[in-house]
N, C-alpha and C positions, 0 to 999 in steps of 0.2 A: 504494500499499499504506499504510494508516494505522497509527498507533501505538496501542497499548492496553495496559492493565495486565494482568498475568497473573491469571487467576481460576480458581477451581474451582467448577463448577455445583453447586447444591443437589441433594441426592438427591430422589427423588420424595416429595411430601407424605404424611404418614401420619395416621390418625386418632388424636387424642390422648386421654389419659386424661381430660381435662377437657372433651372435646367434647360438644355443639356450642359454638362461639364465639357469645357473646350480646352482646359489646361492640359499640358502634357504630364504634369506632376499632380500626384494626389497623395496626401499624407496619411498618417496612421490612423486618424480618426475615421469612423464610419460617416458617410454623407447624409446629412439632413436627419439625423437620429433625434435631435432635441426639438427642432422647429424647422419649418419649411423654408424660413427666411435666412438661414445661415448653414452652409454646407458643413463647416468644421467649427462648431460653437466654442470649443475650448480654445482652439488656435485664434479665432476671431476675438474672443474676449480678452486674452492675454496681451493682444496688441493695444488695448485701451491704455495699458501701462506706458507703452512707448509714446503714445499720443499725449498723455497727461505729462510725462517727463518733458517732452518737447515744448508744451505750452507753458509749463511751470518753469522751464529754464529760460525761455525767451522773456517771460515776465520778469524773472529775476535779473536777467541781464540788463533789461531796459531800466529797471528800477535802480540798480546799483552801478550802472554806468560802465559795464564791463566791455572789454574790447569786442569789436564786431564779429571776430572770428568764432567766439563763443556762441553768439546769436546763431551764426550759420550752422554750428554743430548741432545745436538744438533744433534748429529748423530741419536738419537731416533726420533727426529722431522723429519729428512730426511727420515728415513726408513719407518715410519708410513705414513707420507705424500705420499711418492711414492707408498707404497702398497695400500693406499686408492684411490690414483689417478687411479691405474691399476684396482682396484675392481670396482669403479664407472664407469669406461669407459666400462668394459667388462661384469660385473655381473657374473663372473666365480667364483666357490666355491674356486679354488686354489689361486686366487687373494685375496679372503677374508681372508685367513690365513695371508697374508702379511699385510693386513690392520688392523687386530685385532688379535694379538698373542694369546688372551685368548679365542678365538673362538674354539669351539670343537664339 
């Protein structure tokens, strides 16, 4: 008798609001298992942290008069976080370009 972690199986897959999937990549989450509006809900929601960090950093830079390069860096967090949020929500190829600028 082997040892394994307890788990709850995913419910059956549903057709999503953004179907069909056009991206060439599909991550480890089942698609549309929690809501029809987000293909990969956990990946989608974790990107809110990057978006929050970007906004918070830009506000802090403006408030404290930091060099412009720091604002640009936080803008990068905001852009990539937003692109990744859109990509994991939709799994569309166009959104993948926003998520990963090196993707080609």
